Structures are given as structure tokens and as C-alpha cells.
LUMFI-775592 format. One line per 8 residues: number of its first residue (from 1); their letters; for each residue x, y, z of C-alpha. Coordinates in steps of 0.5 Angstrom, whole numbers, always signed. Layout:
N
NUM	A	X,Y,Z | ...
end
This chain:
310
1	XXXXXXXX	+40,+30,-55 | +33,+33,-54 | +33,+39,-50 | +26,+40,-51 | +23,+33,-48 | +18,+36,-44 | +11,+34,-42 | +7,+41,-40
9	XXXXXXXX	+1,+37,-37 | +0,+40,-30 | +2,+35,-24 | +0,+37,-18 | +0,+35,-10 | -4,+38,-4 | +0,+38,+2 | -4,+41,+8
17	XXXXXXXX	-6,+48,+5 | +0,+48,+0 | -1,+46,-7 | +6,+43,-11 | +6,+43,-18 | +12,+40,-22 | +15,+44,-28 | +20,+41,-32
25	XXXXXXXX	+25,+44,-36 | +29,+38,-39 | +29,+31,-38 | +35,+26,-40 | +42,+24,-40 | +47,+29,-36 | +53,+25,-41 | +56,+23,-35
33	XXXXXXXX	+57,+15,-32 | +56,+13,-25 | +63,+13,-24 | +64,+20,-26 | +58,+23,-23 | +58,+19,-16 | +65,+17,-16 | +65,+14,-9
41	XXXXXXXX	+59,+9,-11 | +60,+2,-8 | +63,-3,-13 | +57,-6,-16 | +51,-2,-13 | +48,+1,-19 | +48,-6,-22 | +45,-9,-15
49	XXXXXXXX	+39,-4,-16 | +38,-4,-23 | +31,-6,-23 | +29,+1,-20 | +35,+5,-22 | +34,+4,-30 | +31,+7,-34 | +29,+13,-29
57	XXXXXXXX	+36,+15,-26 | +41,+11,-30 | +40,+8,-38 | +43,+1,-38 | +44,+2,-45 | +48,+8,-45 | +51,+7,-38 | +50,+14,-37
65	XXXXXXXX	+46,+18,-31 | +39,+21,-33 | +37,+27,-29 | +31,+32,-29 | +32,+39,-29 | +25,+42,-26 | +22,+47,-21 | +17,+46,-16
73	XXXXXXXX	+12,+51,-16 | +8,+52,-9 | +2,+56,-8 | +2,+58,+0 | -2,+63,+3 | -4,+67,-3 | +3,+67,-6 | +6,+64,-12
81	XXXXXXXX	+13,+61,-10 | +18,+58,-15 | +23,+53,-12 | +30,+53,-16 | +30,+56,-23 | +34,+51,-28 | +39,+52,-33 | +35,+58,-37
89	XXXXXXXX	+36,+59,-45 | +41,+62,-49 | +46,+62,-44 | +54,+61,-45 | +56,+55,-41 | +63,+53,-44 | +65,+49,-39 | +58,+45,-38
97	XXXXXXXX	+57,+43,-45 | +50,+39,-44 | +47,+46,-41 | +50,+51,-46 | +45,+55,-50 | +39,+51,-49 | +33,+53,-52 | +27,+50,-48
105	XXXXXXXX	+20,+51,-47 | +20,+52,-39 | +16,+59,-39 | +11,+55,-44 | +11,+50,-39 | +10,+55,-33 | +4,+58,-37 | +1,+51,-38
113	XXXXXXXX	+0,+51,-30 | -3,+58,-30 | +3,+62,-28 | +6,+68,-32 | +13,+71,-30 | +10,+77,-27 | +5,+72,-22 | +11,+70,-18
121	XXXXXXXX	+12,+73,-12 | +18,+69,-9 | +24,+65,-12 | +28,+60,-8 | +35,+59,-10 | +36,+53,-6 | +44,+54,-8 | +47,+58,-13
129	XXXXXXXX	+49,+52,-18 | +49,+53,-26 | +42,+49,-26 | +39,+52,-20 | +39,+60,-22 | +38,+60,-30 | +31,+62,-31 | +33,+68,-26
137	XXXXXXXX	+34,+72,-32 | +32,+72,-39 | +36,+76,-45 | +33,+83,-47 | +37,+85,-53 | +44,+84,-50 | +42,+85,-43 | +40,+80,-38
145	XXXXXXXX	+34,+82,-34 | +30,+79,-28 | +25,+74,-31 | +20,+75,-25 | +20,+82,-24 | +15,+82,-18 | +19,+77,-14 | +23,+77,-8
153	XXXXXXXX	+29,+72,-10 | +31,+69,-4 | +39,+67,-4 | +43,+64,+1 | +48,+69,+3 | +54,+64,+4 | +53,+62,-3 | +52,+69,-6
161	XXXXXXXX	+59,+70,-2 | +62,+64,-5 | +60,+64,-12 | +62,+72,-13 | +68,+72,-17 | +71,+78,-13 | +72,+73,-8 | +76,+68,-12
169	XXXXXXXX	+74,+62,-9 | +77,+55,-12 | +70,+51,-12 | +70,+43,-13 | +66,+45,-20 | +72,+48,-23 | +70,+53,-28 | +63,+49,-29
177	XXXXXXXX	+60,+55,-26 | +63,+60,-31 | +58,+66,-33 | +53,+64,-28 | +54,+69,-23 | +54,+75,-28 | +48,+73,-32 | +44,+70,-27
185	XXXXXXXX	+45,+73,-20 | +48,+79,-21 | +42,+82,-25 | +37,+81,-20 | +41,+83,-14 | +43,+90,-18 | +35,+90,-19 | +34,+90,-12
193	XXXXXXXX	+30,+84,-12 | +35,+79,-8 | +34,+78,+0 | +40,+74,+2 | +39,+70,+8 | +43,+66,+13 | +42,+60,+18 | +34,+60,+17
201	XXXXXXXX	+29,+64,+14 | +21,+63,+15 | +17,+65,+9 | +10,+64,+12 | +7,+59,+17 | +8,+53,+12 | +15,+54,+9 | +21,+55,+12
209	XXXXXXXX	+28,+55,+9 | +34,+53,+13 | +42,+52,+11 | +44,+45,+9 | +51,+45,+8 | +56,+41,+4 | +54,+40,-3 | +55,+48,-3
217	XXXXXXXX	+57,+52,+3 | +50,+55,+3 | +46,+49,+0 | +39,+50,+4 | +33,+46,+5 | +26,+48,+5 | +21,+45,+10 | +14,+45,+9
225	XXXXXXXX	+9,+44,+15 | +2,+44,+14 | -4,+41,+18 | -1,+34,+19 | +3,+34,+12 | +11,+35,+12 | +15,+35,+6 | +23,+37,+5
233	XXXXXXXX	+25,+40,-2 | +32,+38,-1 | +36,+41,-8 | +42,+37,-9 | +42,+33,-3 | +41,+28,-8 | +42,+27,-15 | +40,+20,-16
241	XXXXXXXX	+35,+15,-12 | +41,+11,-11 | +43,+16,-5 | +37,+14,-1 | +40,+7,+0 | +47,+9,+0 | +47,+16,+3 | +54,+16,+4
249	XXXXXXXX	+55,+17,-4 | +56,+24,-6 | +56,+27,-13 | +63,+29,-16 | +60,+37,-15 | +60,+37,-7 | +64,+42,-4 | +65,+39,+3
257	XXXXXXXX	+64,+31,+2 | +64,+30,+9 | +59,+35,+11 | +55,+33,+5 | +54,+26,+8 | +53,+28,+15 | +47,+33,+12 | +44,+28,+8
265	XXXXXXXX	+44,+23,+13 | +41,+28,+18 | +35,+30,+13 | +34,+23,+11 | +33,+21,+18 | +28,+27,+19 | +24,+25,+13 | +24,+18,+16
273	XXXXXXXX	+22,+20,+23 | +17,+25,+21 | +14,+21,+15 | +16,+27,+10 | +16,+27,+3 | +23,+28,+0 | +23,+33,-6 | +30,+33,-9
281	XXXXXXXX	+31,+38,-15 | +33,+33,-20 | +29,+26,-19 | +26,+24,-26 | +21,+18,-25 | +16,+20,-20 | +20,+26,-18 | +20,+25,-10
289	XXXXXXXX	+20,+19,-5 | +18,+17,+2 | +23,+14,+6 | +24,+10,+12 | +31,+7,+16 | +34,+1,+14 | +40,+0,+19 | +45,+5,+18
297	XXXXXXXX	+42,+7,+11 | +35,+8,+8 | +30,+5,+4 | +24,+8,-1 | +18,+6,+2 | +13,+10,-3 | +14,+14,-9 | +10,+21,-10
305	XXXXXX	+4,+21,-14 | +7,+25,-20 | +6,+22,-26 | +13,+18,-28 | +17,+22,-34 | +22,+18,-38
end
């Protein structure tokens, strides 16, 4: 498996006065089949939609799901904002072998779009799963230190409390998030760089965070409204484009399946009604979609303008 399969060419869209740049860490197999990753998929649904799920979201050759690990880099009101920070390098992930001790070119890819770690003003962790907080820190000798020393790290308080090992919660992820809080959350909190928010948090006139629970207790959505343009950065509301056309389908990692379904329906409904671009954390291909209602489900009307990765 090639963990360094990256295209560092800038990929940028402008919505109102906000620019959005896609910064990739990894694209490829997550070493899970659809029935493992999405166990409640309707029978035959992957084959039914094979023509557009393959190869960006599913390899019909290997039978495994495909996923992108990427960050969304926003520039808004003079500030540089990084939404989700992927897996990170050199981190021990004994119960998530696909992410164990990665060595990718993510910081080089960030530099290729003109951003040094010290340039980042805000880091948004939409939730605190293993593949959303990894680049919060880097190793310095034997110590994990904040990667973005001048940033405020915005973390949902509910996820912070849920994933704190001291609180002894029993997550659906099992031990898959082992070491994550200790090496990717605690160091930035102890450095005084975190802001723990709840319910809603306004970043600026263009950007607002709101809770969108279900996948995790503190999962959040970042809403962009600028000029006449709108976008929703939805984290793990969806891992695959199948979940647009089958919005009742959850991943196996959702803490509250019923709440996750309700949140997905609500946010996709908002996107359809407001013509908002939907930017999940893990879509390969063109990365983001516009949607419309299709009965009780949804349909993809347009892919985003980012170049397709494969």
C-alpha cells in the first residue's frame, strides 16, 4: 500500500469571500469491504451504483472501500483555518493497522499551497477520532508537541470529555482510538491552545460551528455562508457517496446509529434546500457534492470543481 500517494498541486475554490483548498494526506484502501465498513447497506446497493462508486469510493477489483484523508484549508477574514488534521506521522496505532506509524508528505503538501505550520491561526477538529486529529501534534525528540504553535484548536467539549480515557467510556470504536487522546489531544490542551466549545461557536462572519451528533457525541458541522454561497463541512457525517443516495446507511463507527441517521437526513436536507456544497472529510474523487431531494432520500446533482484524485 502506498501511503505517500499524494498530489500536492493546489486545488482551490472560492465561495463568497472564503477560499477553500484541499490538502491531501492519503488516498487509497481503508482495508475494509462495504459489508464491514457499512454493515447496514441495502443488499445490492453497491453493485447498483457501481458505475459511479467505482473506483473513487470502492474498488470493484479488490472489493475494498476507498477513502481520502485530507484537510480543508480555509482563508477567511485574513485568517488561515485548517479543518481536520488527518492521521499524522509516526503514531502508534496498534488497533488501526492501516494508520499505524504513517510517514506521509502532508506538511510538504501544506507548504506547497503556501502555508507553514506557524501560519495557521485556527485548527478545527470536527470530532476527535483517530483520523481527524493526527497532525495536531508532531514528535520532538520523545515528546509530542503542537504542530501549529500559533493556532487556537477548536474542539467539541462533548468529544473531549467522551474520549478522555479518565472518563472510561466504552466507544463503538473499541480500542481503535487508543493513544489518540494522549498523543494528539492532551499535548495541545496542556499547551493552552485548545478552546472547548459546546452547542455552537462562531469563528467569524463567514463561518460557524454547530453540533451534529451521532457519529460521536460531539461531532460537528462547519457552516460557511458568504455572499450568496453556502457550504457544509460535515466531517464524518458521510464516509462514502453511497450515503447520499442511501442516507440511512451508517458506518460501523457511529456511536449512536439512530442519531447519526437523523443528523445525516437533517444536514443533507439543509444542503438541498440552500444549494450548499457538502464537503465530507473523506471523499476521494472530486471531494465534494451538491445534492437534491429524491423522495425520502437524496441525489447527487453536481460534483465539486476540485480535480479528481484516484
